[in-house]
C-alpha positions, 0 to 999 in steps of 0.5 A: 099157801100154795105156789104156782108151778109150771103144771098149773098153766098146762091145761089153761094154755092148751085150751086157749091155744086150741081155741085160738088155732080154730079161730073160735071166740069164747062165745062160739065155743061156749055155745058148742059145749054148753058153758058160759063164756065167763066160765070158759074165760076163768078156766083159760086164765087159770082162775078155775080148775076145769072138771074132766067132763068139761075138758071132754065136752070141749074136746068132743065139740072140737074133735081135739085129740087128747091122749 
């Protein structure tokens, strides 16, 4: 059995915060990055681990600075 760590919430928290700061809904962001709102919701809630390519698409769509 794997236990949750603080790092498990790092990416989901970051992604949700970035989306909310830009006042985007899941539907708005999903249209920009080509993912379903359900898929984005699962990433933000930590139920699904995002692929690096998914994070890159979100960053490019919203011009986030990651680094």
